[in-house]
TIVOLO-180408 format. One record per residue: residue in three letters; x, y, z of N, C-alpha, C in turn. Coordinates in steps of 0.05 Angstrom, whole numbers, padded with zeros to 5 digits, always signed. Layout:
# residues N
alaXYZXYZXYZ ...
END
This chain:
# residues 148
met+01530+02426+02112+01534+02415+02079+01540+02390+02079 lys+01533+02381+02098+01536+02348+02091+01516+02340+02083 glu+01498+02338+02107+01467+02332+02097+01456+02347+02078 ala+01469+02369+02062+01453+02379+02046+01465+02357+02019 thr+01492+02350+02020+01496+02331+01994+01486+02309+01996 glu+01485+02294+02026+01466+02271+02036+01451+02266+02024 asn+01433+02292+02022+01404+02285+02012+01408+02293+01972 thr+01416+02303+01960+01430+02305+01931+01430+02278+01931 leu+01457+02271+01943+01455+02234+01934+01429+02207+01939 tyr+01412+02212+01952+01397+02200+01960+01373+02207+01941 ala+01374+02234+01933+01352+02238+01910+01351+02233+01891 ala+01387+02222+01881+01404+02207+01865+01410+02185+01859 ala+01398+02171+01876+01388+02138+01882+01362+02137+01886 thr+01351+02151+01892+01311+02141+01889+01310+02149+01865 glu+01314+02161+01855+01318+02176+01816+01325+02151+01795 ala+01340+02138+01807+01359+02119+01797+01332+02089+01793 leu+01322+02084+01818+01313+02062+01820+01283+02061+01817 val+01273+02095+01799+01249+02092+01789+01253+02081+01750 ser+01278+02096+01750+01278+02091+01724+01307+02084+01709 glu+01304+02063+01695+01334+02065+01679+01342+02096+01655 thr+01326+02103+01649+01327+02134+01644+01340+02155+01656 ser+01326+02156+01682+01343+02175+01699+01378+02174+01694 gly+01386+02165+01671+01420+02155+01683+01439+02196+01690 asn+01425+02202+01673+01436+02232+01667+01440+02247+01692 ser+01407+02254+01696+01403+02261+01720+01416+02252+01748 val+01434+02235+01752+01435+02208+01769+01471+02222+01767 phe+01479+02226+01754+01499+02234+01741+01519+02263+01744 glu+01488+02282+01744+01492+02303+01748+01481+02305+01769 lys+01476+02297+01798+01471+02298+01817+01496+02289+01836 met+01503+02267+01822+01526+02255+01835+01558+02268+01832 ile+01554+02279+01812+01581+02291+01798+01585+02321+01819 ala+01555+02335+01824+01557+02366+01839+01563+02359+01873 val+01549+02330+01880+01566+02327+01910+01593+02320+01908 ala+01609+02300+01882+01640+02304+01882+01652+02322+01882 tyr+01636+02341+01871+01656+02367+01861+01659+02383+01890 ala+01634+02379+01906+01631+02396+01927+01660+02377+01951 his+01666+02356+01951+01677+02352+01964+01718+02343+01956 ser+01725+02349+01974+01761+02359+01980+01775+02338+01972 ser+01772+02302+01975+01778+02274+01971+01758+02257+01969 val+01772+02235+01956+01758+02207+01944+01748+02206+01973 glu+01766+02192+01991+01753+02184+02018+01730+02186+02021 lys+01724+02215+02023+01700+02225+02038+01681+02222+02010 leu+01679+02226+01988+01658+02209+01969+01646+02193+01978 gln+01667+02165+01978+01665+02149+01985+01658+02127+02001 lys+01663+02149+02027+01644+02136+02044+01617+02150+02050 glu+01613+02178+02043+01587+02190+02031+01560+02174+02013 ile+01579+02147+01992+01562+02141+01979+01557+02115+01994 arg+01578+02107+02003+01577+02079+02027+01536+02086+02038 glu+01549+02106+02053+01529+02109+02073+01504+02112+02058 thr+01499+02123+02038+01470+02132+02014+01457+02093+02009 glu+01492+02084+02009+01473+02058+01993+01467+02041+02012 lys+01477+02041+02036+01461+02021+02063+01443+02030+02061 ile+01436+02056+02066+01406+02072+02075+01392+02060+02050 ile+01392+02064+02012+01381+02059+02004+01372+02026+02006 lys+01395+02020+02008+01391+01982+02000+01371+01973+02023 lys+01370+01987+02045+01364+01984+02075+01331+01980+02063 glu+01320+02007+02055+01294+02026+02054+01276+02004+02041 tyr+01292+01996+02016+01279+01987+01989+01293+01954+01980 glu+01304+01942+02005+01305+01910+02000+01321+01902+01977 leu+01340+01930+01966+01360+01921+01946+01394+01901+01956 ser+01393+01886+01930+01418+01867+01945+01438+01884+01929 ser+01432+01904+01903+01455+01917+01893+01443+01956+01875 met+01458+01958+01870+01450+01990+01877+01437+01994+01838 pro+01422+02008+01833+01416+02011+01801+01438+02019+01787 ser+01430+02009+01752+01454+02006+01737+01469+02041+01738 pro+01455+02051+01732+01457+02083+01722+01473+02092+01760 trp+01473+02080+01774+01483+02089+01797+01510+02084+01796 arg+01503+02064+01797+01532+02044+01791+01550+02055+01779 ser+01541+02065+01747+01562+02078+01730+01570+02102+01738 ser+01547+02118+01736+01561+02144+01749+01584+02136+01769 lys+01580+02123+01797+01593+02126+01814+01630+02120+01803 ser+01620+02090+01777+01656+02084+01775+01670+02102+01754 val+01640+02127+01746+01666+02139+01720+01668+02160+01747 ile+01656+02178+01761+01666+02192+01772+01691+02192+01797 leu+01686+02168+01809+01709+02157+01822+01737+02164+01810 ser+01729+02148+01786+01754+02133+01774+01767+02164+01760 ala+01752+02183+01756+01757+02219+01747+01775+02218+01770 met+01753+02217+01798+01777+02238+01828+01797+02210+01818 thr+01806+02193+01830+01830+02177+01834+01846+02176+01815 leu+01847+02195+01778+01871+02198+01771+01876+02215+01766 gly+01865+02241+01782+01857+02273+01783+01852+02276+01759 ile+01819+02260+01750+01815+02276+01717+01802+02307+01740 ala+01806+02330+01721+01791+02359+01737+01752+02344+01719 leu+01733+02348+01748+01699+02338+01743+01698+02366+01725 ile+01707+02393+01721+01697+02416+01709+01712+02423+01684 asp+01698+02437+01666+01719+02444+01642+01722+02474+01646 asp+01736+02476+01622+01750+02502+01622+01722+02532+01627 asn+01706+02522+01620+01679+02539+01616+01676+02537+01655 gly+01680+02522+01665+01664+02520+01698+01638+02513+01696 asn+01643+02488+01666+01611+02474+01664+01625+02450+01685 tyr+01606+02420+01696+01614+02400+01701+01612+02381+01679 cys+01633+02369+01671+01646+02349+01653+01608+02340+01650 gly+01608+02318+01627+01597+02308+01623+01608+02274+01624 lys+01589+02256+01629+01601+02222+01629+01618+02223+01606 thr+01616+02222+01582+01627+02212+01559+01656+02225+01558 asn+01652+02247+01574+01674+02264+01570+01701+02251+01593 leu+01681+02255+01608+01703+02243+01626+01707+02204+01625 gln+01701+02196+01605+01701+02161+01604+01717+02163+01588 met+01725+02180+01569+01745+02179+01546+01768+02188+01564 lys+01776+02217+01575+01786+02238+01598+01809+02211+01610 ile+01793+02190+01626+01793+02163+01635+01812+02144+01620 lys+01797+02133+01594+01809+02119+01577+01844+02129+01568 ala+01840+02152+01569+01867+02172+01557+01882+02174+01579 ala+01875+02164+01613+01897+02167+01625+01904+02155+01625 lys+01891+02137+01627+01899+02099+01635+01921+02094+01613 thr+01910+02092+01590+01933+02090+01567+01961+02098+01556 thr+01958+02120+01578+01988+02143+01565+02001+02145+01595 ser+01996+02122+01616+01999+02131+01638+02022+02101+01643 lys+02015+02091+01626+02036+02059+01629+02057+02065+01611 glu+02085+02064+01636+02120+02071+01640+02117+02047+01611 pro+02141+02066+01603+02154+02052+01582+02171+02024+01589 val+02174+02011+01578+02188+01983+01584+02217+01986+01569 thr+02242+01970+01592+02267+01974+01584+02273+01941+01567 ser+02283+01941+01549+02298+01921+01548+02299+01891+01561 asn+02307+01897+01595+02316+01889+01610+02290+01876+01619 glu+02277+01895+01626+02241+01880+01636+02230+01855+01618 tyr+02224+01860+01599+02210+01849+01573+02222+01828+01573 ile+02256+01832+01573+02273+01801+01570+02269+01790+01598 asn+02260+01794+01619+02249+01786+01650+02229+01773+01645 lys+02205+01784+01636+02186+01782+01624+02170+01760+01609 ile+02186+01755+01586+02191+01739+01579+02196+01703+01587 leu+02232+01706+01606+02234+01691+01618+02220+01677+01634 ala+02195+01692+01654+02181+01678+01672+02169+01675+01664 leu+02147+01688+01649+02133+01666+01623+02143+01630+01625 leu+02167+01627+01602+02184+01603+01597+02181+01588+01620 thr+02198+01599+01652+02199+01577+01668+02182+01581+01683 gly+02153+01590+01684+02132+01587+01694+02108+01567+01684 val+02121+01562+01671+02098+01530+01647+02076+01518+01659 pro+02051+01531+01657+02037+01519+01674+02038+01484+01678 pro+02037+01464+01696+02044+01430+01705+02025+01419+01686 his+01999+01433+01677+01988+01421+01663+01993+01411+01632 leu+02012+01436+01620+02022+01442+01594+02052+01422+01586 asp+02053+01420+01567+02077+01408+01560+02102+01434+01548 lys+02113+01432+01577+02136+01451+01572+02157+01445+01557 tyr+02164+01419+01542+02182+01413+01528+02168+01433+01491 glu+02140+01418+01492+02136+01420+01474+02140+01458+01457 ile+02131+01478+01491+02127+01502+01489+02160+01502+01480 tyr+02179+01493+01498+02195+01514+01492+02211+01513+01459 ala+02204+01476+01450+02218+01477+01423+02202+01486+01402 ala+02177+01503+01405+02162+01519+01389+02165+01562+01383 val+02187+01561+01412+02201+01581+01421+02217+01587+01399 gly+02234+01560+01404+02258+01550+01384+02261+01564+01362 thr+02232+01545+01348+02231+01545+01325+02232+01573+01309 phe+02205+01580+01332+02199+01614+01325+02222+01633+01323 ile+02250+01633+01335+02260+01647+01336+02286+01637+01322 lys+02285+01613+01313+02304+01599+01294+02297+01611+01264 asp+02272+01611+01257+02258+01628+01233+02251+01651+01233 phe+02259+01666+01259+02253+01691+01252+02278+01713+01240 
END
């Protein structure tokens, strides 16, 4: 199984080298390999190995953008625990996964308590960078609070 997935990643990587328009094909191949893996760590390792081979063979300093984009979306989804297949058993599209990632990131923020927010403000006020006039900042905050 490992050899088959490595060949699939290799094919995806070489397609990405040929044309920037190959992004869909690269994504489709990479998501198929990702789905076959049980962990993000295993996929990351296999991607790293494939990247080393491609960079060496083609004397590249970085992978093509379709590859990097697909890698980012798929690894982010897996890290956040987002399913790579939809309700019909088909692989999710890249845009669909990007929307799910964005939703997961915006809804995963914990609500802030009043004390946490107060501490955050006090940390900002007591940590004024040395190149700024802290008294001017304190005066502006005081005026704001008075006028509020």
